[in-house]
Structure formats: structure tokens, C-alpha cells
N, C-alpha and C positions, 0 to 999 in steps of 0.2 A: 505494499500500499504506501501509495507518492505522500511526504509529509510535505506541509505547506508551511510557509515561511513569512510573514508580513515585513514590510520596512516603510519609512517614511522619511521622506528628506526634506529641506527646508532652508533656501537661500534666500539673500537677498544682497544689493548692490547699492549703490548711490549714481544718479543721473549728474553726467559732467558734459561739459562742451568740449568739442575736439576729439570724440570717440565715437565710431560707429556700433549702432545698438545691433546686438545679434540676441536672437532669442531663439532655440531650437533649431538652430544651424542657421538662420536667417537674419540675412541682413536685410533691417526694417528702414526704411526713410524716416528719420524722425532728425529733430535739431540738436538731441542730445544722446550721447552713449553710456554705455556701463561701466566705473571704474572698479578696474580689477588687475590682478598680476597675468591671467589669460586673457581670453577674449570677456569672460565675466557673464557669458550665456547663463544666467539661475535658473533658467529651465532644466537645460542639461546639467547642472551642478543640481539641483532637487533629485533629480533621479538619479544621479550617480549615489548620493547618498544615501536613497531609499533601498537601492540593488544591494549596496556594500551592507547597509544596516542588516539589510532581509537575511544576509548569509553570516551575520557575523563579523566581517572582516575590517571594520573599523570606518572611515569615513573617507572622505573625496582629500583632506588633508593631511591623512596618512600615507598615501597611495601617491598622490600629486600635490606635496607641499607649494606654497608660495615662497617659498626664500628657495626651490631650485631654479636657476637660470632656464635648463630646459623646456621650462614650463610656462616660464615669461613669454606672451601675446600669443600661446597656443590654442588651435580651432579646440574646442569644449567636445566637440566630434569625435577626433583622437583622442580624449579620455574616456568618452564613452564606448569607443570600441574595444581599448582596452579592460574598460571595467565587464565590458559582456563577455570578455575570452577569461577574465577571475572568474566568475561567477560561474562559466562552463568547466574551468578547471578543479573548481570544488565539486563537483556532480551535481549543480542544481540547473532548471531551464525557468524562463521567463515566464509565467500564465499570463501576464499582465500588468499595464503600469496607467494609474491614471495621475493627472496632473493641472494644478491651476496655476495660470497667473494673474498677480494682481500688479497693474499699471493704472491708474489713472488716464495717461494718454500714453503712445497712441492708441487709436483703436488695432486691436489685433484681428480682428474676424476674418478677414480677407488673408490671414498668414498661417492660420491654424492646419490647413491641410499639408501643407506643405513641411511643416512641424512635425506631423502627425509622420508622414512621409518618412522625412529625415531620420527621425529616432529610431521610428520601425526599422528601418533598412540600418542602419548602424548596430543594431540587436537582433537583427534576422529575423524580426519578428515579423507578423502578417500585420495589418495598418489595424484591423480590429482589437488586437492585443493593446494598441496605444489609442487611450482618452486625451486630450489637451481642454483645457478651458482658461478663458479669458474673465477677468471681470475688472471692476474699477475698485478704487479705494473710499470711492463714494465722498470724494473730497474731505474724509477724517484719518488724520494721522499723518505719518509722512510718506508713505505711498500716495494716497490723495491729495498732498501738497504737491506731486509729482519731483519727490526730492529722490525719489528711488522704485526699484519697480521687483518685486519678490516671487518667489513660486513656490508650491507646496507638491510632492509628488507622495504615491503611495505605490506598492507593489507587491505582489505577489509570486513568489516563487516554489518551485515546488523539487523533489530530491526525487 
């Protein structure tokens, strides 16, 4: 009988001028981008943490520390692929991923399909195994004031 394990991930980055906004591996046209050591893709970072947590393998900082020069400005999709391999090496398979992005702006609805295809493809999943949603901060708190963007992710893996 397969054992099911659940993982939860969360990430947040500040919005700053003169940076590209990358979410789910998609370059989103916007006047600001997310500040971070890598490309600061909060969606993919939350998914990575959810996967690592489900497998009890630590967190994104353990495997891809922001002090390591080899990860500076790295495309987070590369880290997602490596995480998928790590999950498989520990004899787990991914059942599904459910993620939510919190951003007051820009509107993300038109980019969700591409994000789903990116995450599914990088992890060798079918697109119906990946759900990504976006919501606003309702102008409340840091996300609502457009100071940053956050994402949460939940995953179920099985052995």
C-alpha cells in the first residue's frame, strides 16, 4: 500500500524596480520585479519547499543556499527540476500540487496556464496534477500595498 505524505511551502519576496518579474517561470510584464538571490520566483520556491517538506528533506535554503554563488540569478525552474529528481531518488512520486500566488498587481489570470505547463513539465507531471491560482491582497498588508508577492503551495507525494 502506498504511503501518502503532505508538504506545505511558503515564500515571499519584496517588489523592487529594475528587476524582471518571474512567476512560475513566466516573465510577467510589470514595472517591478522580485528581489532575491536567484530570480526570486516565489511560486516555484513555495512548490520546492512543499516537495522537500513532504519528503522530510529540509528546505530550499538547505539544498540551494542564497549564500552560494552558483545559485545567484539562477532560473528557479532549474532548481525545481533538481528537486523533482531528488524526490524521485528518495523513491517518492508526486501525486499533485496546489499553489496560490498573492499579488495585488499585476493581474495574473492570463499567465496561469503557462505557469501550470512549466511546473508540470519541469516535474514530469500531467497538467491536471498541478493547480495554480492567484488572488489579491485586498489592499490589506504588505501584499495588498504591492510591497511584495507571496505564494503558498501544498503537495501530496507517495512512496
